[in-house]
TIRO-2110 file (N, C-alpha, C; in Angstrom, 1 decimal):
// TIRO-2110
91.8, -53.3, 17.1, N, 1, A
91.2, -54.7, 17.3, CA, 1, A
89.4, -53.7, 16.8, C, 1, A
88.4, -53.8, 16.0, N, 2, A
87.5, -53.0, 15.8, CA, 2, A
86.2, -53.7, 16.6, C, 2, A
85.6, -52.4, 18.0, N, 3, A
84.6, -53.0, 18.3, CA, 3, A
83.1, -53.7, 17.4, C, 3, A
82.9, -54.1, 17.9, N, 4, A
81.3, -54.4, 17.9, CA, 4, A
79.5, -54.5, 18.2, C, 4, A
79.1, -54.1, 18.1, N, 5, A
78.1, -54.0, 19.5, CA, 5, A
76.9, -54.6, 19.0, C, 5, A
76.7, -55.9, 20.1, N, 6, A
75.2, -56.2, 19.8, CA, 6, A
74.8, -56.5, 20.0, C, 6, A
73.1, -56.2, 20.7, N, 7, A
72.2, -55.7, 21.1, CA, 7, A
72.2, -57.3, 22.0, C, 7, A
71.7, -57.6, 23.7, N, 8, A
71.8, -57.6, 24.6, CA, 8, A
70.3, -59.1, 24.4, C, 8, A
70.7, -60.6, 24.4, N, 9, A
69.6, -61.0, 23.7, CA, 9, A
68.9, -61.9, 25.0, C, 9, A
68.4, -62.0, 25.7, N, 10, A
67.7, -62.1, 26.5, CA, 10, A
67.9, -63.7, 26.9, C, 10, A
67.3, -64.4, 25.4, N, 11, A
67.2, -65.9, 25.4, CA, 11, A
68.4, -66.5, 25.9, C, 11, A
69.8, -65.7, 26.0, N, 12, A
70.7, -66.2, 26.0, CA, 12, A
71.9, -65.8, 27.2, C, 12, A
70.6, -65.8, 27.9, N, 13, A
71.6, -64.8, 29.4, CA, 13, A
71.6, -65.9, 30.6, C, 13, A
72.4, -66.4, 31.0, N, 14, A
72.1, -67.4, 32.5, CA, 14, A
71.3, -66.1, 33.3, C, 14, A
70.1, -67.4, 34.3, N, 15, A
69.7, -67.2, 34.8, CA, 15, A
69.5, -66.4, 36.1, C, 15, A
70.7, -67.8, 36.3, N, 16, A
72.0, -66.9, 37.6, CA, 16, A
73.1, -65.5, 37.2, C, 16, A
72.6, -64.9, 37.2, N, 17, A
73.5, -63.7, 37.9, CA, 17, A
75.0, -64.0, 37.9, C, 17, A
75.9, -64.1, 38.7, N, 18, A
76.9, -64.6, 39.5, CA, 18, A
78.3, -65.5, 38.1, C, 18, A
76.7, -66.4, 37.8, N, 19, A
77.3, -67.5, 36.8, CA, 19, A
77.6, -66.4, 35.3, C, 19, A
76.3, -65.4, 35.2, N, 20, A
76.7, -64.7, 33.8, CA, 20, A
77.7, -64.1, 34.3, C, 20, A
77.3, -63.1, 35.1, N, 21, A
79.2, -62.5, 35.5, CA, 21, A
80.3, -63.4, 35.6, C, 21, A
80.1, -64.3, 35.8, N, 22, A
81.9, -65.0, 35.7, CA, 22, A
82.0, -65.3, 33.4, C, 22, A
80.5, -65.3, 32.8, N, 23, A
80.7, -65.5, 31.8, CA, 23, A
81.2, -63.8, 31.5, C, 23, A
81.0, -63.1, 31.2, N, 24, A
81.0, -61.7, 30.0, CA, 24, A
82.3, -61.4, 31.2, C, 24, A
82.8, -61.7, 32.6, N, 25, A
83.5, -61.3, 32.0, CA, 25, A
85.4, -62.2, 31.9, C, 25, A
84.6, -63.3, 32.8, N, 26, A
86.0, -64.5, 31.5, CA, 26, A
85.9, -63.7, 30.2, C, 26, A
85.0, -63.6, 29.5, N, 27, A
85.1, -62.8, 27.3, CA, 27, A
85.7, -60.7, 27.5, C, 27, A
85.9, -60.9, 28.9, N, 28, A
86.7, -60.2, 28.7, CA, 28, A
88.0, -59.5, 28.8, C, 28, A
88.5, -60.9, 29.4, N, 29, A
90.0, -60.9, 30.4, CA, 29, A
90.9, -60.9, 28.2, C, 29, A
90.6, -60.6, 28.2, N, 30, A
91.8, -60.6, 27.1, CA, 30, A
91.4, -59.6, 25.8, C, 30, A
90.6, -58.4, 26.4, N, 31, A
89.9, -57.9, 24.8, CA, 31, A
90.7, -56.3, 26.2, C, 31, A
90.3, -56.7, 27.1, N, 32, A
90.7, -54.9, 28.5, CA, 32, A
91.6, -55.7, 28.9, C, 32, A
93.1, -54.4, 29.3, N, 33, A
94.2, -53.9, 30.5, CA, 33, A
93.3, -54.8, 31.5, C, 33, A
92.1, -53.8, 31.6, N, 34, A
91.3, -54.0, 33.7, CA, 34, A
91.0, -54.9, 33.7, C, 34, A
89.7, -55.3, 33.1, N, 35, A
88.7, -55.9, 33.2, CA, 35, A
88.0, -56.0, 34.4, C, 35, A
88.8, -55.3, 36.0, N, 36, A
88.6, -55.5, 37.7, CA, 36, A
87.9, -54.3, 37.7, C, 36, A
88.5, -52.6, 36.9, N, 37, A
88.0, -52.0, 36.7, CA, 37, A
86.3, -51.3, 37.4, C, 37, A
86.1, -51.6, 37.6, N, 38, A
84.4, -51.3, 37.9, CA, 38, A
83.9, -49.8, 38.2, C, 38, A
82.5, -49.6, 37.7, N, 39, A
81.9, -48.4, 38.5, CA, 39, A
81.4, -48.7, 39.2, C, 39, A
81.4, -48.1, 41.0, N, 40, A
80.8, -48.6, 42.1, CA, 40, A
79.3, -46.8, 41.9, C, 40, A
77.7, -46.6, 42.2, N, 41, A
77.2, -45.6, 41.9, CA, 41, A
76.5, -46.3, 43.0, C, 41, A
76.9, -45.5, 43.8, N, 42, A
75.8, -45.3, 45.7, CA, 42, A
75.1, -43.6, 45.3, C, 42, A
74.2, -43.0, 45.8, N, 43, A
73.4, -42.5, 45.8, CA, 43, A
73.2, -42.0, 47.0, C, 43, A
73.2, -40.7, 47.2, N, 44, A
72.6, -39.8, 48.3, CA, 44, A
71.5, -40.3, 49.6, C, 44, A
71.2, -39.8, 50.2, N, 45, A
69.7, -39.7, 51.3, CA, 45, A
69.0, -39.0, 50.3, C, 45, A
68.6, -38.1, 49.2, N, 46, A
68.2, -37.3, 48.8, CA, 46, A
68.2, -38.2, 47.0, C, 46, A
68.8, -38.7, 46.5, N, 47, A
68.7, -40.0, 45.8, CA, 47, A
69.9, -39.4, 44.7, C, 47, A
71.1, -38.2, 44.1, N, 48, A
71.8, -37.9, 43.4, CA, 48, A
72.5, -38.9, 43.5, C, 48, A
72.1, -39.7, 42.2, N, 49, A
73.5, -40.5, 42.8, CA, 49, A
75.2, -40.3, 42.5, C, 49, A
75.9, -40.7, 42.8, N, 50, A
77.7, -40.6, 42.3, CA, 50, A
77.7, -41.4, 41.9, C, 50, A
79.1, -41.2, 41.1, N, 51, A
79.8, -42.6, 40.3, CA, 51, A
81.7, -42.9, 41.2, C, 51, A
82.0, -43.6, 40.6, N, 52, A
84.1, -43.7, 40.8, CA, 52, A
83.6, -45.1, 40.0, C, 52, A
85.1, -45.1, 39.8, N, 53, A
85.3, -46.4, 39.8, CA, 53, A
86.2, -47.4, 40.9, C, 53, A
86.0, -48.2, 40.8, N, 54, A
86.5, -49.5, 41.1, CA, 54, A
87.5, -50.5, 41.4, C, 54, A
87.9, -51.0, 42.1, N, 55, A
88.9, -52.3, 41.6, CA, 55, A
88.2, -53.1, 41.8, C, 55, A
87.7, -54.1, 40.6, N, 56, A
87.2, -55.5, 42.0, CA, 56, A
87.9, -56.2, 42.3, C, 56, A
88.0, -57.3, 43.9, N, 57, A
89.1, -57.6, 44.2, CA, 57, A
87.8, -59.0, 44.6, C, 57, A
86.9, -59.5, 44.7, N, 58, A
86.0, -60.0, 44.8, CA, 58, A
85.6, -60.3, 44.2, C, 58, A
84.8, -61.8, 43.7, N, 59, A
83.5, -62.2, 42.8, CA, 59, A
83.4, -64.3, 42.9, C, 59, A
82.7, -64.4, 43.7, N, 60, A
81.9, -65.7, 43.9, CA, 60, A
80.1, -66.3, 42.8, C, 60, A
80.0, -67.2, 43.4, N, 61, A
79.1, -67.2, 43.2, CA, 61, A
77.7, -66.0, 44.3, C, 61, A
77.8, -66.1, 45.8, N, 62, A
77.3, -65.1, 46.0, CA, 62, A
77.5, -64.0, 47.0, C, 62, A
78.4, -63.7, 46.8, N, 63, A
79.2, -62.3, 45.8, CA, 63, A
80.6, -61.3, 45.7, C, 63, A
80.4, -60.4, 45.0, N, 64, A
81.0, -59.5, 44.5, CA, 64, A
82.1, -58.5, 46.0, C, 64, A
83.2, -58.2, 45.8, N, 65, A
84.0, -57.3, 46.5, CA, 65, A
84.8, -56.8, 45.8, C, 65, A
85.1, -55.3, 45.7, N, 66, A
86.2, -54.6, 46.4, CA, 66, A
86.9, -53.3, 47.1, C, 66, A
87.6, -52.8, 46.7, N, 67, A
88.9, -51.9, 48.4, CA, 67, A
87.6, -50.4, 47.7, C, 67, A
87.6, -50.4, 48.5, N, 68, A
87.3, -48.6, 48.7, CA, 68, A
88.1, -48.2, 49.7, C, 68, A
87.7, -47.0, 49.8, N, 69, A
88.1, -46.5, 51.1, CA, 69, A
86.3, -45.9, 52.4, C, 69, A
86.7, -46.8, 53.0, N, 70, A
84.7, -46.7, 53.5, CA, 70, A
84.9, -45.2, 54.3, C, 70, A
86.1, -44.9, 54.6, N, 71, A
85.8, -43.1, 56.0, CA, 71, A
85.9, -42.0, 54.1, C, 71, A
85.5, -42.0, 53.4, N, 72, A
85.5, -41.8, 52.2, CA, 72, A
83.8, -41.3, 52.0, C, 72, A
83.6, -40.0, 50.9, N, 73, A
82.5, -39.6, 50.8, CA, 73, A
82.1, -41.0, 50.6, C, 73, A
81.9, -41.5, 49.4, N, 74, A
81.5, -43.2, 49.0, CA, 74, A
81.5, -43.9, 50.0, C, 74, A
82.5, -43.2, 51.3, N, 75, A
82.0, -45.0, 52.0, CA, 75, A
80.0, -44.4, 52.5, C, 75, A
80.7, -42.7, 53.5, N, 76, A
79.4, -42.4, 53.2, CA, 76, A
78.1, -43.2, 53.5, C, 76, A
78.1, -42.5, 51.6, N, 77, A
76.6, -42.6, 51.1, CA, 77, A
76.8, -44.6, 51.0, C, 77, A
78.1, -45.0, 51.1, N, 78, A
77.4, -46.9, 51.0, CA, 78, A
76.9, -47.2, 52.8, C, 78, A
77.1, -46.1, 54.0, N, 79, A
77.4, -46.4, 55.4, CA, 79, A
75.1, -46.2, 55.0, C, 79, A
74.8, -44.8, 54.3, N, 80, A
73.5, -44.5, 53.7, CA, 80, A
72.8, -44.3, 53.8, C, 80, A
72.8, -45.4, 52.6, N, 81, A
72.7, -46.5, 52.0, CA, 81, A
72.3, -48.1, 51.6, C, 81, A
END
């Protein structure tokens, strides 16, 4: 499969970010082995970014949810920021 990059045309984006996410997620499902793998990025109190992969386990018209260990560094950063 050849990947093709197409610039985002904001005139074709749904104004509701949750509906837009669902559209992109549905498009990704047949193309990716684990479309639920997402990057979660937090920051320290000093603004230093910290990224890691988590598994998206829930999304609806109001929220996103993922599994994580809240007693980890990531959990500490989520709590602080």
